[in-house]
C-alpha positions, 0 to 999 in steps of 0.5 A: 596438438602436432607433433614436428618431424625433424628433417635433414637435409646434407648437400653439398649444393647450398642453391639445393639446398636453398632450393628444398627449404622454399620447396618445405617452406608451406610444411613449416608450421609441422616438419623442422628442418636442418641443412648440412654442406657437410656430411660429416656435421650432419652425422655428428648432428644424428648420433644427438638428436632425433631425429625422424627423415634423412636425406643425404645427396649421393655425392659429396666430397669426403663422404658421400651420402652412401658413407653415411648412408652405411654409417646411419644403418649401422649404428643401432642409435640411428638406424630406424630413420628413414634415408632418402638419397638424392641424385642428379646423376642418372645412376641404376648402379647408383639407385640400386647400391643405395637401395641394397644398403636401405636407402627408403627412397630415391630421387632424381635431381630436379626434384618435384616440389609436390614429390619430395612432399609425398616422399617426405609424406611417406617415410614419415609414416613408415617412420610411426607404423615403425615405431609404433611396432617396436613400443608394442614388441617392448610392451609385449616382452615386457608382460611376458617378462613381468606374466614369467617371472610371476609365474615362475619367478627367474627359473624356466627349467621347470617350464615344458616345450610347448610353454616355452615355444607359447612365450617364443611365438608370442614374441615373435608374433605367430601363435604355436599349436599347443596355443591353438589348443593341439597339443602335439605328443 
């Protein structure tokens, strides 16, 4: 059974949205697409939906794609969504600003269908890895909390500095000297 990924497109030009729909037709069984001509509608939608990739035009009236990107990155509910920014203008400053705001990738119109598909696949792969890491971190934190409660109850005041360092480093992923068997006096 394959997972259906939800991809959002935002562009104020209807013909651009139609073009994206044609480009993604061959992925229809694994990718569900939702198209928006209004950035505000897209923002309201993603605030309550599970989204895998978000693709937005950079320049739109009322709310630019960069403004939308800023909102996505500021919200803890949406900051993990890969965002691809698209523009019809060759502007290095715009590209840099989008990347500084946290764009996952940047595309310039006219967009090649194969390139778009590859970039979406790359964004999906990146999201899967990041989701897996987040899940592993949560599991490790839960196990560490359970181990702490099992060993000491909720009182960590009796933990020595070495034990605290081992727990902290286990959560962060790097072993302390004490965890490697080296006790520093």
